[in-house]
N, C-alpha and C positions, 0 to 999 in steps of 0.2 A: 761476125758478131757486129751489130751497131746498137747504138743509144748506150754506149757505157758509160756517158756522164749525163745522162738525162736528168733533169732538174737541178744540175747542179751549177755554180758559178764559180770561175776562175779568173784569176790575175795572173797575166803571163808579162813578165820583165823582160826588155829587148824583145818585144813583139813585132818588130817592124821587118825584119831580117834573119836569114840562118835558120839556127833552129828555134828562135822564139816564134818566127812568123810560121815555119812549119808546125810548131806544137798549137799556134791558135788554131789553123784550118782543121788538123787533126782533133782538138778537142772540141771544136764547133761543130764538126761534121758527127761528133760523136755525143752531141745534146746539150753542151755546156753554152753558158751564157758567158762572154769573155770580155774583159777589158784588156787592151792592149795597152801594155805600160812600154813607152818607148821615147828615148830623149831626141831621136833624129825625129822632128816634124815632119818632113816629105816621106820617108820610108813608114813612121805610123802611119799618116793620113793613105797613102796608097794601098798598105794592107789592111787597112779599116772597108776603104772603097773596093777594093777584091773579093771583101768576105762579105760584104751586105748585097753584092750583086748576086752573090748565091744563097741569099736570107738568110745568112746566118747571123746571130744575133749577138752584135760585138760593138764596142766603144772604145776609141783611143782617147786615151788622155797623156798627153806629153807629161814626162817624169824623167827626172833627173834622181837616180836610186842613192846618190851619194849625199843627197841635200834631204835633211828632215823634213824639211817644210814641204818639198815637192813630194815626199812620201804619204804625209800627212794627207797631204790635198787628195793624192790618189785613193786614200782608203776611204775620204769622204765621199767621194764622186761615186766609188764602187757601192759604197752603202747608200747612197741617194738614187742610185739606178735601179740596185737589185736587192738591197737591205740584209745582204749576208754573203760571206764568203766562206766556199766550200775549199779552194784549191788556191793556192800559191805557189806558182811557178818562178823561183829564182832563177831565172835564166840570164840575165843582163851582166855582162861579163867583158873585161879585156884580158888579152893573151899576146904571146910574143911575137904575134902577127902584125900586131898596131903600133909599128916603131913610128908610122908618120905620126902619134898622137902621143907615147910614151916611149923614153930612153931605156931599154932594155939591156942588162949585163949580169956579171955577178956580183955581189956585195960590194968590192972594192969598185966596181966600174958603175953602179949606180946610184945617180943623183937622187936625195933625198925626196925632191918635188917629185920624181917619177916614182920612187918609193911610193910616197904617199898618194900620189894619183892611181897608182893599181890599188893598193890597199882599201881606198876609197870607194872605187866602185866594184871591187869583188868581193872584200870582207864586210865592210861597213854597208854597203848596199843591201847585200843578205842579212846583215843584223839589223838594218831599219826597217826594212820590209817585215821581217818577223816581228820586230818590237811593236810595232803599230796593227800588223793582222792578227796575231796571236791573241790579243785581247776578245776580239770580234770572235774568232774559233773558240775561245774557251768559253764565251758567253752560251755560242749554242751546243756545246760540248761536243763538238765533233769540226774534222777537217783534215786534209791533206798537205802536208809542205814538202814542196819538192826543190831541193838544192842542187845547181851545177856547178860543178866544181871542174875538175881536169884532171889527167892522166899526170898531168903537173905536180898535183897535190897528193900524189902517190909515190912516185919516183923520182930521183934526182935527175932533174933535166935542166942540164947546163945552158947559162946564157941568158935566162929571165928568172932569176933568182925572188924576185918581187911577186912574180906571178904564183911561182910554187909555195912562197911562204901564204900570200893570201889565200890561194886554194887550199892548202893545206888546213889553214885555219879554218874554213867552210867547212871542210870534214870532220872536223875537231867540234866544231858549234852544232851540226849534225847532231852528232852521238850525244851530246849532252842534253839539248833540245829534244831529242826523240824521249830521252829519260824523264824530263820535267814535265813534258806535256802529257805522257802515254793516260795520266789520271783523268785530263779532259777529253777522251778519246780522239786526241791530236796525233796522226802518224808526221813521222820526219824522218825524209831518207834524201839520199844524194846520189847524183849521177856524177862519173866521171868520164867525161870523152876522151877520145884519142884525136888522132887525126881527122878531122873532118871537114870535108869542102864545103865552105861558107864562103858569102862575099868576103868576109874579113881577112881571107886567105888569098882572096883571089889576086891582089895585087903581086903577092910574093909568090905565088904559081908563075904568074904571066913572066915576072922580071927574070925569074931561074927555071929553066925549060926541066934540069932534071931534077927541081925538087919533088914533084909527084912521085917519082921514082924512088928517091932518097927516102921519102917518106914510108910508102908504100910497101918497101923492103923489108923494113923492120916490123912489120905486119905479118902474123901468119896467115890471115885472110887475103894478103896481097894486094891489099886496095884502102883507099881514102873511105871513110864513112859517110853517108849522107844526112843532112840534117832529119830528115823524116824519121833516119834509126834512131837519133838522139829523141827526139818528140816522142817515137813510139813507146821508149822506155819510160819517160815521162807519163805519158798515159795510162802505163801499168801502175802506176805511181799511185794515181790520181785517183784509178777505179777500186772500186770493191774487190775487185780480182786480189789486191795484196794487203786486203782487211787484216792480216795478222803478222805485216811487216812494217817494223819500224826501225830506225837506226841503221840500217843497211846501206851499204856504201857500193855503189855498182857499175865496174867500168862499164864503159860501151867503146870497144876500142879493138876492136879483129883479132882479138887476142894478143895484143902487145902486153898486158900485165901480165900474162900468164907465162911470158917467156925472159 
């Protein structure tokens, strides 16, 4: 099947690498016109150029989802170029593998500034993008919002309490937004990836040769997931194939949550 997003426009945050980059390519291949919202200029431009070489209709907009003015500018540029927003994939976020940027630990061992940083990107970023995209979708009386949380929002994973809390908040926010926006024909769903092999965790995998094996051991499918597998779940929620689904929380975790 192809053309599942023909005529649709999409914003994908964190679209410069990993799950976001995979979603940019898959959405564009399925016919969507895509804004690549990415904080890192280099990876954002690289992804944009790679997609343009394939004749996909994309535009990179440097965006910090934790900054409201940056998010406002993103939405303004989206409307200037495409005049509508059909899909918002809130993919940008940080997790326990981002130790070089944020210090993670349990509640006692987490500095307030690091707690605030995780919350600003994961939960506040989702809030801000929805705050400024939903008015457009409400006026259109249509839209699909896909939030990217984590298995850490569903289970008690020790060692990164700030991420667990912020991702749990995304799940709760998904449910209430689904309820509030159904009257506008806007669907809001959430993906909870498990252990996915992205550039974000590459340094940790390189530093610990046994990490891959240890992560895979707790997954019934006995392997890490790929960014494309997460992006395909987002594609399902973005497409009309999920037209009667809203408020859903979907683990993409190789069976981890089942056990």
